C-alpha positions as CSV (number, residue, x, y, z in Angstrom):
1,R,119.8,102.0,81.8
2,R,119.9,105.7,82.8
3,R,117.7,108.5,81.8
4,S,119.2,111.9,81.1
5,L,117.8,114.8,83.0
6,A,116.2,117.5,80.8
7,P,116.1,121.1,82.1
8,P,112.6,122.4,83.0
9,A,110.7,124.5,80.5
10,I,110.5,128.1,81.7
11,A,109.0,131.1,79.9
12,S,109.2,134.7,80.9
13,L,107.9,137.5,78.9
14,V,107.9,141.3,79.6
15,L,105.5,143.4,77.5
16,F,105.6,147.2,77.6
17,M,102.8,149.3,76.3
18,G,104.4,152.2,74.4
19,I,101.4,153.4,72.3
20,G,97.8,152.5,71.7
21,F,95.4,151.5,74.4
22,F,94.9,148.8,77.0
23,T,91.6,147.3,78.2
24,S,91.1,144.6,80.9
25,Q,88.4,142.6,82.4
26,L,88.8,140.2,85.4
27,S,86.6,137.8,87.3
28,T,87.5,134.7,89.3
29,G,84.2,133.3,88.4
30,G,83.3,132.5,84.8
31,S,84.8,135.3,82.7
32,T,88.4,135.7,81.8
33,W,91.1,138.3,82.1
34,T,92.2,139.7,78.7
35,S,94.5,142.4,77.4
36,N,94.4,144.2,74.1
37,L,97.8,145.5,73.1
38,A,98.1,147.9,70.2
39,A,101.8,147.3,70.0
40,V,104.6,145.5,71.6
41,M,107.9,147.3,71.3
42,E,111.0,145.5,72.3
43,D,112.9,148.7,72.6
44,D,110.7,149.8,75.5
45,V,111.9,147.0,77.8
46,D,113.6,148.5,80.9
47,S,116.9,146.9,81.7
48,S,116.1,147.2,85.4
49,T,113.2,144.8,85.1
50,R,113.8,141.7,87.2
51,F,112.6,138.2,86.8
52,L,109.0,137.5,87.8
53,D,108.9,134.5,90.0
54,F,106.6,132.7,92.4
55,S,106.7,130.0,95.0
56,I,104.4,127.0,95.7
57,T,104.1,125.9,99.3
58,N,102.0,123.8,101.6
59,E,102.1,123.0,105.3
60,Y,105.3,121.1,104.9
61,P,108.8,122.5,104.6
62,A,110.3,122.9,101.1
63,L,111.3,119.6,99.6
64,G,114.9,118.8,100.2
65,S,114.9,116.5,97.3
66,L,113.8,119.1,94.7
67,K,117.3,119.6,93.5
68,Y,117.6,115.9,92.6
69,Y,114.6,115.8,90.3
70,P,114.4,117.4,86.8
71,W,111.4,119.6,87.6
72,E,111.3,123.2,88.6
73,Y,108.2,122.8,90.8
74,I,106.7,119.7,92.5
75,V,103.2,120.0,93.8
76,E,101.4,117.5,96.0
77,P,97.9,116.1,95.1
78,H,95.0,116.6,97.4
79,K,96.8,119.1,99.6
80,L,95.9,122.8,99.5
81,S,98.9,124.6,97.9
82,T,99.6,128.3,98.1
83,L,100.9,130.0,95.0
84,K,102.6,133.3,95.8
85,A,104.2,135.9,93.5
86,D,107.7,136.9,94.4
87,S,108.9,139.8,92.2
88,A,111.0,142.9,92.3
89,F,110.0,146.2,90.7
90,N,111.4,148.7,88.3
91,N,112.1,152.2,89.6
92,D,108.8,153.5,88.4
93,E,106.7,150.5,89.7
94,D,105.3,149.9,93.1
95,E,103.1,147.3,94.8
96,G,100.2,149.7,95.0
97,S,99.9,150.1,91.3
98,T,100.3,146.3,90.6
99,K,97.9,143.5,90.1
100,Y,98.5,139.8,89.7
101,F,96.5,137.3,87.7
102,W,96.8,133.5,87.9
103,S,95.9,130.7,85.6
104,V,96.4,127.0,86.1
105,S,95.9,124.6,83.2
106,Y,95.8,120.8,83.0
107,M,95.9,119.0,79.7
108,G,95.0,122.2,77.9
109,D,92.0,123.1,80.1
110,T,92.0,126.0,82.5
111,V,91.2,124.6,85.9
112,H,91.8,127.6,88.1
113,T,92.0,131.4,87.7
114,A,92.5,134.1,90.4
115,E,93.6,137.6,91.1
116,G,95.9,138.6,93.8
117,K,99.5,138.2,94.9
118,A,98.7,134.8,96.3
119,T,96.1,132.1,95.5
120,A,95.3,128.7,96.9
121,F,94.6,125.7,94.7
122,M,94.4,121.9,95.2
123,F,96.1,119.8,92.6
124,T,94.7,116.4,92.1
125,E,96.4,114.5,89.2
126,A,99.5,112.7,90.4
127,G,102.1,111.8,87.7
128,S,100.9,114.7,85.5
129,K,102.1,118.2,84.6
130,Y,100.2,121.4,85.3
131,I,100.9,124.7,83.5
132,I,100.9,127.8,85.7
133,E,100.8,131.3,84.2
134,L,101.3,134.4,86.4
135,K,100.7,137.8,84.9
136,R,101.7,141.0,86.6
137,Q,100.2,144.3,85.5
138,S,101.6,147.6,86.6
139,D,99.8,150.8,85.8
140,L,102.4,153.4,85.1
141,P,102.1,157.1,83.9
142,S,103.6,156.0,80.6
143,G,101.1,153.2,80.3
144,P,100.5,149.7,81.6
145,T,103.2,147.0,81.7
146,I,102.6,143.3,81.8
147,H,105.1,140.7,83.0
148,V,104.2,137.1,82.2
149,R,105.7,133.9,83.8
150,H,105.0,130.4,82.6
151,A,106.2,127.3,84.4
152,E,105.4,123.6,84.6
153,A,104.6,122.0,87.9
154,M,104.9,118.3,88.3
155,C,102.2,116.7,90.5
156,K,103.6,114.0,92.8
157,Y,102.8,112.4,96.1
158,V,105.7,112.9,98.5
159,R,106.8,109.8,100.4
160,R,107.9,111.0,103.8
161,E,109.5,109.4,106.9
162,I,106.6,108.6,109.1
163,R,107.7,110.8,111.9
164,S,107.9,113.8,109.7
165,L,104.2,113.6,108.8
166,T,101.9,116.1,110.3
167,D,99.6,114.7,113.0
168,N,96.6,115.0,110.8
169,D,98.3,113.3,107.8
170,R,99.7,110.5,110.0
171,E,96.2,109.9,111.5
172,A,94.7,109.8,108.0
173,Y,97.3,107.3,106.9
174,F,96.7,105.1,109.9
175,H,93.0,105.2,109.4
176,A,93.4,104.2,105.7
177,M,95.8,101.4,106.7
178,E,93.3,100.1,109.2
179,V,90.7,99.9,106.4
180,V,93.0,98.0,104.0
181,G,94.2,95.8,106.9
182,R,90.7,94.7,108.0
183,T,88.6,94.9,104.9
184,P,88.3,91.8,102.6
185,L,89.3,92.5,99.0
186,K,85.8,92.2,97.3
187,E,84.1,94.1,100.0
188,G,86.7,96.9,99.8
189,Q,86.4,97.1,96.0
190,K,82.6,97.3,96.3
191,T,82.9,100.2,98.7
192,Y,86.0,102.0,97.5
193,G,86.3,101.0,93.9
194,D,88.4,98.7,91.7
195,R,91.7,100.2,92.8
196,F,91.3,99.1,96.3
197,V,93.6,96.3,97.6
198,S,93.7,94.7,101.0
199,I,96.7,93.6,103.1
200,G,95.3,90.1,102.8
201,Y,95.5,90.3,99.0
202,E,99.1,91.5,99.2
203,T,100.0,88.8,101.6
204,L,98.8,86.1,99.2
205,K,101.0,87.6,96.6
206,H,104.1,88.0,98.8
207,V,104.0,84.4,100.3
208,H,106.1,81.9,98.4
209,S,106.9,78.2,98.6
210,N,110.1,76.5,99.6
211,D,111.4,76.5,96.0
212,C,112.4,80.1,95.6
213,S,111.1,83.6,95.9
214,P,110.8,85.8,92.8
215,Y,110.9,88.8,95.2
216,H,113.9,88.0,97.3
217,G,117.5,86.8,96.8
218,W,118.1,88.8,93.6
219,L,117.7,92.1,91.9
220,S,113.9,91.8,91.7
221,F,114.0,92.6,95.4
222,F,114.0,96.3,94.2
223,T,111.4,96.1,91.5
224,A,109.1,93.8,93.4
225,H,109.0,95.6,96.7
226,A,108.6,99.0,95.0
227,A,105.6,97.4,93.1
228,F,104.1,96.1,96.3
229,T,104.3,99.5,97.9
230,L,102.9,101.3,94.8
231,E,100.0,98.8,94.7
232,L,99.3,99.4,98.3
233,D,99.4,103.2,97.7
234,A,96.4,102.7,95.3
235,G,94.5,100.8,98.0
236,L,95.2,103.5,100.6
237,Q,94.2,106.3,98.1
238,A,91.0,104.5,97.3
239,V,90.1,105.1,100.9
240,N,91.6,108.6,101.1
241,P,93.2,110.2,98.0
242,S,95.5,112.3,100.1
243,V,97.4,109.4,101.6
244,I,100.6,107.7,100.6
245,Q,102.5,105.0,102.4
246,P,105.3,106.6,104.4
247,Y,108.7,105.0,105.1
248,W,110.5,104.2,108.3
249,D,114.1,105.1,108.5
250,F,115.0,102.5,111.1
251,T,118.7,103.5,111.0
252,V,117.6,106.5,113.1
253,D,116.3,104.1,115.8
254,S,119.4,101.9,115.5
255,L,121.6,104.9,116.2
256,E,119.6,106.6,118.9
257,L,118.2,103.6,120.7
258,G,120.7,100.8,120.1
259,N,119.4,97.4,121.3
260,D,116.4,99.2,122.7
261,W,115.0,100.0,119.3
262,D,111.7,98.3,120.4
263,Q,111.1,101.5,122.5
264,S,110.7,103.5,119.3
265,Q,107.6,105.6,118.9
266,L,106.5,103.2,116.1
267,F,105.9,100.5,118.7
268,S,103.1,102.4,120.5
269,D,99.4,101.7,120.7
270,L,98.5,104.7,118.5
271,W,101.0,103.7,115.9
272,Y,101.8,100.0,115.0
273,G,101.4,98.4,118.5
274,N,103.9,97.1,121.0
275,A,106.9,95.0,120.0
276,T,105.6,92.3,122.4
277,P,101.8,92.4,122.8
278,S,100.6,91.7,126.3
279,N,97.9,89.2,125.3
280,F,98.5,85.5,125.5
281,E,98.2,84.9,121.8
282,R,100.7,87.7,121.0
283,S,98.3,89.2,118.5
284,V,99.2,92.7,117.6
285,D,97.7,95.2,120.0
286,G,96.8,98.9,119.8
287,R,95.0,100.4,116.8
288,F,95.9,97.3,114.6
289,S,94.5,94.8,117.1
290,A,92.5,92.0,115.5
291,T,94.1,92.5,112.1
292,P,93.1,89.2,110.5
293,M,95.5,86.6,109.2
294,T,94.6,85.5,105.7
295,T,93.0,82.0,105.9
296,S,92.8,79.7,102.8
297,F,93.2,76.0,102.4
298,D,93.0,76.5,98.7
299,F,96.2,78.6,98.6
300,S,99.4,76.7,98.0
301,V,101.1,77.8,101.2
302,H,99.3,77.6,104.5
303,N,99.7,75.9,107.9
304,A,97.5,73.1,109.3
305,Y,94.8,75.6,110.4
306,G,94.7,77.1,106.9
307,R,96.5,80.3,107.9
308,V,98.5,81.7,105.0
309,T,101.9,81.7,106.6
310,D,105.0,79.5,106.8
311,T,104.0,75.9,106.7
312,R,106.0,75.2,109.8
313,N,104.3,78.0,111.7
314,C,101.4,76.0,113.3
315,D,100.1,79.0,115.2
316,P,96.2,78.7,115.2
317,S,95.8,82.5,115.9
318,P,93.4,84.1,113.4
319,Y,95.2,87.4,113.9
320,V,98.5,88.9,113.1
321,T,101.1,88.3,115.8
322,R,104.5,89.4,116.9
323,A,106.8,89.0,119.9
324,H,110.1,90.5,121.0
325,E,111.7,87.2,121.9
326,F,113.4,84.1,120.6
327,C,111.7,81.2,122.3
328,G,111.9,82.7,125.8
329,I,114.9,85.0,125.6
330,D,114.6,88.7,125.0
331,I,115.9,89.9,121.6
332,D,118.8,92.0,123.0
333,Y,119.9,92.5,119.4
334,P,120.5,95.5,117.2
335,I,118.8,96.3,113.9
336,P,120.7,97.5,110.9
337,G,121.9,101.1,111.1
338,C,124.3,103.7,109.8
339,Q,127.2,101.3,109.3
340,E,125.2,99.1,107.0
341,L,123.8,102.1,105.1
342,A,127.3,103.4,104.6
343,Q,128.4,100.0,103.2
344,C,125.5,100.1,100.7
345,L,126.4,103.6,99.5
346,Q,129.9,102.3,98.6
347,T,128.7,99.7,96.1
348,E,129.4,100.3,92.5
349,N,126.9,98.1,90.6
350,L,123.3,96.9,90.9
351,V,124.2,93.3,91.9
352,D,126.3,94.5,94.9
353,L,123.8,97.2,95.8
354,H,121.1,94.5,96.0
355,D,123.3,92.2,98.0
356,C,124.0,94.9,100.5
357,S,120.4,96.3,100.6
358,E,118.6,93.0,101.1
359,N,121.2,91.0,103.1
360,V,122.9,93.7,105.1
361,L,120.7,96.8,105.5
362,H,117.5,94.8,105.4
363,G,119.3,92.0,107.2
364,N,117.5,90.7,110.3
365,I,114.8,93.3,110.5
366,H,111.9,90.9,109.9
367,T,113.0,88.2,112.3
368,V,113.8,90.5,115.3
369,I,110.3,92.1,114.9
370,G,108.4,88.9,114.3
371,G,110.1,86.7,116.9
372,F,109.2,83.2,118.1
373,W,107.5,81.8,121.2
374,D,105.7,78.8,122.7
375,C,108.7,76.6,121.7
376,K,108.8,73.0,122.9
377,Y,112.5,73.5,123.6
378,S,113.0,76.8,125.3
379,M,116.1,78.9,124.9
380,K,115.3,80.5,128.2
381,D,115.9,77.3,130.1
382,Y,119.2,76.7,128.3
383,A,120.3,80.4,128.8
384,K,119.5,80.2,132.5
385,K,121.9,77.3,132.9
386,Y,124.5,78.8,130.6
387,P,124.1,82.6,130.6
388,Q,127.5,83.1,129.0
389,R,126.1,81.5,125.8
390,E,123.3,84.0,125.1
391,E,125.1,85.4,122.1
392,L,125.3,81.9,120.6
393,L,121.6,81.5,121.3
394,L,120.7,84.8,119.7
395,N,122.6,83.7,116.6
396,V,120.5,80.5,116.5
397,G,117.4,82.6,117.1
398,V,117.9,85.1,114.3
399,R,118.3,82.2,111.8
400,S,115.6,80.0,113.3
401,V,113.3,80.2,110.3
402,N,116.0,79.2,107.9
403,I,117.0,76.3,110.1
404,W,113.4,75.1,110.4
405,Q,112.9,75.4,106.7
406,K,115.9,73.3,106.0
407,M,114.9,70.6,108.5
408,N,111.5,70.4,106.8
409,A,112.5,70.7,103.2
410,G,115.8,68.7,103.3
411,A,118.8,69.2,101.0
412,K,120.9,67.5,98.4
413,G,118.0,65.3,97.4
414,I,117.5,64.0,101.0
415,P,114.0,64.5,102.3
416,G,113.5,66.6,105.4
417,V,113.4,65.0,108.7
418,M,110.8,67.4,110.1
419,K,107.2,66.5,109.5
420,C,104.3,68.9,109.8
421,P,100.5,68.2,110.1
422,S,98.6,69.0,106.9
423,Y,95.2,69.7,108.7
424,C,94.0,70.5,112.1
425,D,90.5,71.8,112.9
426,E,89.9,74.9,114.9
427,E,89.3,72.9,118.1
428,T,92.7,71.1,117.9
429,P,95.1,72.5,120.5
430,Y,98.4,73.8,119.3
431,D,100.4,71.2,121.3
432,E,98.6,68.5,119.3
433,C,99.2,70.3,116.0
434,R,102.9,71.1,115.6
435,C,105.8,70.0,113.6
436,S,108.4,67.5,114.9
437,C,111.1,65.1,113.8
438,P,109.4,61.7,114.6
439,E,112.6,59.7,114.0
440,Y,114.7,61.7,116.4
441,D,112.1,63.0,118.9
442,K,111.5,59.5,120.1
443,M,115.2,58.9,120.8
444,S,116.5,59.5,124.3
445,S,119.2,62.1,124.9
446,E,121.6,59.2,125.6
447,D,121.0,57.7,122.2
448,L,121.6,61.1,120.4
449,N,125.4,61.2,120.1
450,T,127.2,64.0,118.4
451,T,128.1,61.9,115.4
452,V,124.4,61.2,114.6
453,I,123.4,64.8,115.2
454,K,126.2,66.2,113.0
455,Q,125.2,63.8,110.2
456,V,121.5,65.0,110.4
457,L,122.6,68.7,110.4
458,S,124.8,68.0,107.4
459,D,122.1,66.1,105.5
460,M,119.7,68.9,106.0
461,G,122.2,71.6,104.9
462,V,122.4,73.4,108.2
463,I,126.1,72.8,109.0
464,T,127.9,71.0,106.1
465,W,131.3,70.3,104.6
466,D,132.3,71.5,101.2
467,Q,133.1,68.1,99.5
468,E,135.0,69.8,96.7
469,E,137.2,71.5,99.2
470,L,137.7,68.3,101.1
471,S,138.7,66.4,98.0
472,K,141.4,68.9,96.9
473,S,144.2,67.2,98.9
474,A,144.9,64.5,101.5
475,R,145.2,67.2,104.1
476,P,142.4,69.7,103.2
477,D,141.9,73.1,104.7
478,C,139.2,72.1,107.3
479,N,138.3,75.7,108.3
480,K,137.7,76.6,104.6
481,A,135.7,73.4,104.0
482,L,133.2,74.0,106.9
483,T,130.1,75.6,105.5
484,S,127.7,77.1,108.0
485,H,125.0,79.4,106.5
486,Y,123.1,79.7,109.7
487,L,125.5,79.6,112.6
488,Y,128.5,81.9,112.7
489,K,131.8,80.2,112.5
490,K,133.2,82.3,115.4
491,F,131.2,79.9,117.7
492,M,132.9,76.8,116.2
493,E,136.4,75.3,116.5
494,V,137.4,73.3,113.4
495,Q,139.7,70.3,114.0
496,E,141.8,68.0,111.9
497,T,141.3,64.4,112.9
498,D,144.0,61.8,113.3
499,D,143.1,60.2,110.0
500,G,143.4,63.4,108.1
501,G,139.7,64.2,108.1
502,C,137.9,67.2,109.5
503,D,135.6,67.7,112.5
504,Y,134.2,70.6,114.5
505,K,132.9,71.5,118.0
506,F,131.5,74.5,119.6
507,T,134.0,76.7,121.4
508,N,134.5,77.2,125.1
509,M,132.6,74.0,126.0
510,T,133.7,70.8,127.6
511,S,133.1,67.5,125.7
512,D,129.9,66.9,127.8
513,E,128.7,70.5,127.3
514,N,129.3,70.1,123.5
515,R,127.2,67.0,123.4
516,E,124.5,68.7,125.5
517,F,124.4,71.7,123.1
518,F,124.2,69.5,120.0
519,V,121.3,67.6,121.6
520,F,119.6,70.9,122.4
521,L,120.3,72.2,118.9
522,L,118.7,69.2,117.2
523,N,115.7,69.2,119.4
524,Y,115.2,73.0,118.8
525,A,115.7,72.5,115.0
526,C,113.1,69.8,114.9
527,N,110.4,71.5,116.9
528,P,109.6,75.1,115.8
529,G,107.6,77.4,117.9
530,K,105.0,80.0,116.9
531,M,106.3,82.6,114.5
532,G,105.3,86.2,114.3
533,A,104.0,87.2,110.9
534,M,107.0,89.3,110.2
535,S,109.3,86.3,110.6
536,T,107.6,84.5,107.7
537,G,106.7,85.0,104.1
538,A,103.4,86.4,105.4
539,A,105.2,89.4,106.7
540,A,103.0,91.7,104.5
541,N,100.1,90.8,106.8
542,D,101.7,92.9,109.6
543,P,101.0,96.6,108.9
544,L,104.6,97.3,110.1
545,F,105.9,95.5,107.0
546,W,104.9,98.4,104.8
547,P,107.0,101.4,106.0
548,I,110.2,99.2,106.0
549,H,110.7,98.6,102.3
550,P,110.4,102.1,100.8
551,L,113.7,102.7,102.5
552,F,115.4,100.5,99.9
553,D,113.5,102.1,97.0
554,R,114.7,105.5,98.3
555,L,118.3,104.3,98.4
556,W,118.0,103.0,94.8
557,A,116.3,106.2,93.6
558,Y,119.1,108.3,95.2
559,I,121.8,106.4,93.3
560,R,119.9,106.5,90.0
561,L,119.4,110.3,90.3
562,D,123.1,110.9,91.0
563,V,122.7,114.6,91.2
564,D,126.4,115.3,92.2
565,G,128.1,112.7,90.1
566,S,129.1,110.5,93.0
567,F,127.6,107.5,91.2
568,S,128.6,108.4,87.7
569,N,130.6,105.1,87.4
570,F,127.8,103.0,88.9
571,N,127.0,100.0,86.8
572,H,123.2,99.8,86.5
573,T,123.3,96.6,84.4
574,W,120.7,94.0,85.3
575,V,122.1,90.5,85.5
576,D,119.6,87.6,85.1
577,D,119.2,84.7,87.5
578,A,117.6,81.9,85.5
579,S,117.4,79.6,88.5
580,C,114.1,81.2,89.7
581,Q,111.2,82.6,87.7
582,G,110.8,86.3,88.4
583,R,114.5,87.2,88.8
584,S,115.4,87.8,85.2
585,Y,115.0,91.1,83.3
586,E,112.3,89.9,80.9
587,D,110.5,87.7,83.4
588,I,106.8,88.5,83.8
589,M,105.8,89.8,87.3
590,P,102.4,89.7,89.0
591,W,101.6,93.4,88.6
592,K,99.7,95.4,86.0
593,D,98.2,98.9,85.7
594,L,100.0,100.2,88.7
595,L,99.6,103.7,87.3
596,D,96.0,103.0,86.2
597,E,97.0,102.7,82.6
598,G,94.2,100.3,81.8
599,S,96.4,98.1,79.5
600,G,95.7,94.9,81.4
601,K,99.3,93.8,80.6
602,F,101.5,92.3,83.3
603,Y,104.9,94.0,83.7
604,T,108.3,92.5,83.3
605,N,111.2,93.4,85.5
606,E,112.3,95.6,82.6
607,D,109.0,97.4,82.6
608,L,109.2,97.9,86.4
609,Y,112.8,99.0,86.2
610,D,111.7,101.8,83.8
611,L,108.5,102.6,85.7
612,F,110.5,103.2,88.9
613,D,113.0,105.5,87.3
614,P,112.7,108.4,89.7
615,T,112.7,110.8,86.7
616,N,109.7,109.1,85.1
617,E,107.0,111.7,84.9
618,K,104.2,109.2,85.2
619,L,105.5,107.7,88.4
620,T,103.2,109.1,91.1
621,Y,105.7,109.9,93.9
622,V,108.9,111.4,95.0
623,Y,110.8,111.3,98.2
624,E,110.9,114.2,100.6
625,H,114.7,114.2,100.8
626,F,117.8,112.1,100.4
627,D,119.6,113.2,103.5
628,W,121.1,110.8,106.0
629,E,122.6,113.5,108.3
630,H,122.4,111.3,111.3
631,C,124.7,108.8,109.5
632,S,127.1,111.4,108.1
633,S,130.1,110.4,110.2
634,F,129.7,106.7,109.3
635,I,129.3,107.5,105.6
636,Q,132.3,109.9,105.5
637,N,134.6,107.6,107.5
638,Y,133.5,104.3,105.9
639,T,136.3,102.1,104.6
640,A,136.4,98.5,103.3
641,D,137.7,97.5,106.8
642,N,134.3,98.4,108.2
643,N,132.6,95.8,105.9
644,R,131.0,93.1,108.0
645,D,132.4,89.7,107.3
646,G,129.1,87.8,107.5
647,E,129.2,87.5,111.3
648,G,128.0,90.9,112.2
649,E,125.1,91.4,114.6
650,R,122.7,93.5,112.4
651,G,123.2,92.3,108.9
652,C,122.8,88.7,107.9
653,R,123.1,87.3,104.4
654,C,119.7,85.8,104.3
655,G,119.4,85.6,100.5
656,Q,120.0,82.4,98.6
657,R,123.3,83.5,97.2
658,G,125.5,83.8,100.3
659,W,128.9,85.4,100.7
660,G,131.2,86.2,97.9
661,W,128.5,86.8,95.4
662,S,129.7,89.7,93.4
663,M,129.1,91.5,90.1
664,E,132.1,89.6,88.6
665,T,130.8,86.2,89.5
666,A,127.3,87.1,88.5
667,V,128.4,88.2,85.0
668,A,130.6,85.1,84.7
669,Q,127.7,82.8,85.5
670,H,125.4,84.7,83.3
671,V,127.7,84.5,80.3
672,A,128.4,80.8,81.0
């Protein structure tokens, strides 16, 4: 579904007064400027007359994205714009004998008039067109001449990278974000109007149960997160109409800072707070300190203290938390960067673009920011004994939430072995209100042999065998049959047993060390620690969630605009996933009136797909540019050999589809 780009409407008229008389009257107050022409003679037009033009600027540089959009002018709402004439003169004209007259109209009504070569005006109606008329009158010995220029200006907010905002605009954004972060929904709507939304409200919408997520794991990742952001825009603009949610291009930090990305300016007190807060609770510090966690026992997903978060996250903290650690070890781990971006730019259809965007470019970004701590079984202790295995521990760490979810939810019809308390009052200490595996926690290390542990991990779907692959022959391909969604296979050695079966162990370990690690792995998998908000479905509660996701909307918009034909063969077809409500094209999503339409009708994914068409005039924003100059060498030199095979450091296939999910298999399943 692609929209053709129509050329902008431009009108230029040159009128020469050959005979008769001319009268004029001007005022920037209430009266109007008029001209009476006795005659307009086309033969009097001087061939040396040049096009009358004008520029519209504000405090920011010219939009690098303007060439991608189908509008001649883009103006920003609630920012003072300067309109300036830019014209050449005929031989018998000069600046001294010339006057300029401006008129700005909106929906047929004149909203601004002025005289002079330049004028200042503040546009206000995002997603709307303004008509601008510039008249130039030159008084010549032969009589006055009038040049008229009409143009349409599309009013749009500009979504910028947060570091490219002016200091004043960034401060205005942060102030508005503090308000939506700390103000309850009803109180905010009473103060700021019905369009106000709070972070707590968005968190309730974003959290989902174990069953499936309508916002993750499929194409609705694009439509849903764009809708989340646009809805938050409305909340921010209810507080301050000049504000829009900026984006964070974390590929810049990945390139410039490597594994030290936590030293980015974003993790400062005046921005989003430190990657590891210094307080005991690890509640976010800096300007967003004491940002409340949403608490509701009535909501379907909550922990034992009523905090709306992952059920297995029994952290009693009433505030948003994060930590730059995995249960005692520092997260010496990169975030997705230029290589992952280059991979996504090579995709040729919407299914593969989503797969790359969510599972590779989005990858581990949530987990490495949220982190885990106060774990009953510390990775720090194990790493101190076996420092050479820190990479293996980091792999376990980055997939901890998935492992803990599996241990609690179970798999293949087998109930989970992890049990979590359903209620703890505020006085109950954390150590008395945490999840565990009662059946196995009471067993001694001596009784936990590797055979038992492997069976538990298999039953829970953590490390399993593909039974179909095993049954293909008497001597199956054991390496192909081993299925490990959460631990990279490079850490495992697959073996064929004497009886023709299959087994595995961890590499570079003695038999005793293997058993020791399996015991540690089961204990760790059975006893989750505290989880930062970003590591859970309640990620939207952390203000840092919000600048991350416009990066993917920006990538999607760039491919849809396709200004240079690079994506002319891109297949934009939406393929349904009927396994989860919210992932099919006609499924109803929980948003309505994002553009203040007042219809009261909830959108489908189809509606949202059309709404977020970057050429949609009613859409309220554009992006400042589509340049990835810092990644240019990666993009230019990218080949299929660069594609990560599922065991890369930055990207992780965290969706429910897993590796090998392509457009071809998607279409085949859809047809079937």
